N, C-alpha and C positions, 0 to 999 in steps of 0.2 A: 672494710675496718679488720685490722688483723687478730684474730683469735689470739686472747692471752691466756698462756698456761694457769690452770688454777686446779685446787682438789678441794672435794666436801666431804666431811666427817660427822658423825653425828653423836652426841653425847648425854647420857641422862644425868644431870647435874640435881642432885637433891630432889626437889618436887618437880621439876621441870625439865624437858628437853632442851639442848641448847645446839645450834649449829655453828661449827668452825668450816671458814671458808679460807683456804692458803691463796695468796696469790703471789707469782713470781716477781715480785718488785718490791724496792726497800720501803719499810714502812716510813710513812710521815704523819706527825700531828699535825695536820693542816686544818683549815675552816672547816673542812667537810665534818672531819671528827669532831671539830668543837660544837658546830651545829646540830650533830647528830646527838650528842651527849648532853648537850644543854636545851634541848627541846623535847616536846613531846609531839612528835609529827604523826598523825593519824595515819593508821594502818602500816607503819615502818617500824619493824622490831628494833627494840633496843638493843645498841650495840656498843662493844668495846673493843680496843685495838692493841696490837701488840706486835714488835718486829723480831726475827730471829733469823740468822742465817741467812742476811740479806732478802729475806722474803716478809711478807706481810700476813698477820692472822688476824681475821675478824671473827670475832664469838657473838653470835646473835643469841638472844633471849626469847623464844616461842611466847610465854605467858601461858602455855596450856593449849590444848586442843589437838589436832590432827593434821599432818602434813596433806595436800591436797592429793597428792599420790596415792596415800595410803586412803583416804575417804573413798575416791572413785575405784577401788580394790572391788569394794563390795556394795557400792551404789553405781547407777547409772545417770548421766548427765541428760538433763532434759532442756527446755526451752527458757525456763526459769532460771536455772542454776547457772545458764551461760549468761543471760542476761545479767544476773547478780553479780557474776565474776567481773564481766566486762565492765559494768557499771563502775563497780570499786576500782578496778585498774586504773578506769580514765580519773577517778577522783584523787589515788595516790600520786598520779603523776602531776595533778595540778598542785598539790600539796608541796611536792619536792619542789617544784618550781617558784612557789609561794616562798620556800626557804633558802632561795638562791642555789639548789642544788641541781645536780644534772641527772634527769631522768634516765640515761643511757646506762648509770650505775645500777638500775635495779637487777636483781636476778631472777629472771623468769623462768624458772625450772619448777615444776609441779611437787618434786621431792622437798623444796625450800620454801614453798608458798603455804603459810599454816592458815587453818580455817578453825573458829572458834565461835559457837553460837551465831552461825551465818556471817561472821566477817573475816575477811581475809587479812593476813599480815604479811608483807613483803619484806625481803632483805635488800638495802641499800648498800654495797659494797663500794666505797671509794675508790679503791685501786684496780677495779674490773669494768671496763668499759666494753659495752655491746650494743649492736644495731639494734634499737627498741621496735624498729617496724618489723624486723627479720623475726626477732625474738617472740613478739605476739603472734605473728604468722606461725610460727611452729606451735605456741599454746593452742591455736585452731587445729592443729593436727592431733593435740591432745583430745580435744571437744569431739573429734571425729571419732576417734578409738573408743571414746567411753560412752557415746549415745545411746540413748534408749530408741531403739530403731522403731518404736510403736509410736512415738512422738513426731508427729509428721510436722509440728511447728519447730520443734528441736532441729529437725533436719534442714528444713529452710534457713533457720537460723545460722548454724553451723557451716553450711554450703556457702551462704552469702558472704560469712565472715571470710572464709578460706580462701574463697575467690578474690572477693575484693582486697584481701592484704597481700596478693601476690604482688602488687604495685608496689615499687619502691618508696614511693611517697605517697600516702593514703590519708585519709580524714576520718577516723573510727566512728566519731560522733555523727558524721554524714552517713556513713554505713547503717548505723543502728535508726536513724531516722527513715532512710530508705526501707529497711525492713519492717519497722513499725508501722508504716504507709501502706505497705505489702501485704501485712497481716490484718490491717483493717478492710482492705480491698477483699481478702480472702474470705474475713467473717462476713462480709455483706453478701458474698457470693453463695455463702453457706446458708445465710437467712433467705435469699430469693429460691433457693433451691428447695429447701423446706417448705417454704410457702407453696411452690410449685408442687410439693409432693401433696400435701393437706387438700390442694384443690383439685388435682388432675390425677393422681394415681387410682383413685376409687371413684367408680360410678355406682350409686345407690339406686338399686331397682326395687321399689316395694312390689311384692307380689300381690295381685288381687285375689288371690286366693285366702279368703277371710277366715277359712278353717284351720289353716297352718300358721298365721299371723308371722311368718318368717321374713326376714329382711335379706335379701341376697345382694352380695357384694361380689362384683365383678372386677379383677385386677386389669388394668389397662397396660398390658405389656409394652404399646407404643409409646406411652408416657414415659415408662420406666427406661426406655431405648433413649429417648430426648434428655432425659436428667443426666445420663451416662454420658452424652455428647458434650453436655455442659461443662464437665469437671475438666479445668483446664491447670495444667501443672507447670507451664512454661518451661524454662531450662533443667526444672526437677523431674519431668515427667518420666524418662527414661531411667533416670536414678532410683525414682520411688518404685518403679516398676520391677526392677532388679531386687529392690529391698522385700517387695512383697514375696518376691519367688523365694527368698532366703540368701540372695547373692548380692554383693556388693560391686558397684562399677567403678570406672575411671573418676579421679577428682582432678583432672586437668593434669596437675604436676604429681601426684602421688597415688597410689592404690592401696586402700583398705580391705583386707577381706574380712568378711564375718561368715566364711563357710562354717558350718558347724554350728552357728548359734541355736541356741534352745528357745523354747517357746516363750520365754520370759523378755527375749529382746536380747540377752547377755550373749558374750562370743563363750 
């Protein structure tokens, strides 16, 4: 799909910021604008449109809050924040379809996605079409850059989303189902390991010396070694190893460097 030229500017209009997106096509008051102006579509910002100099300007009213880009300048993304965003994105796509609009007109840029009280709002730009599959894949690169590298489940999820969305045509719902299933399996493995730890790591030997009344605990190093061997990370094993050493490896089609990351997981 050919990339259409456009520009984005931000303006504080009275009590709330607004976003202007200019597209290099003549403005048309078509059914899309009428649908957007006359309906409250969940998670889609209110918009007005106008034409000037043969171009279109769409002005979006954020309703307050903060852009996703600004939010994650100070915060880090974890497993739950990635799941929350992805779930809301899937819901807004369905809402747009229900209103007979084209989801490829969603503008998936962190600077133009607004968050308020845990709810994300998106810009729908009638004159600007983008490949939605590719646009979401680029969002996964944003996830990777903003990850809290102490959150292992966040790493699993970001890795799975990034890798799976390399395909030209993918099922995002299926990807999340696969992740949740693997997360459950990892949780079961952790429970087994904890149980193994309680039963095997310590041998309790009561001293027969009644004068001391002490209980001796002997740590079984062979049991510890068995536990370490049980830990399986699948395709993420090498990646996680590099994270623990403070270095980031290849993500197949991209390289994200976190050299110099401080102790909090921040770059």
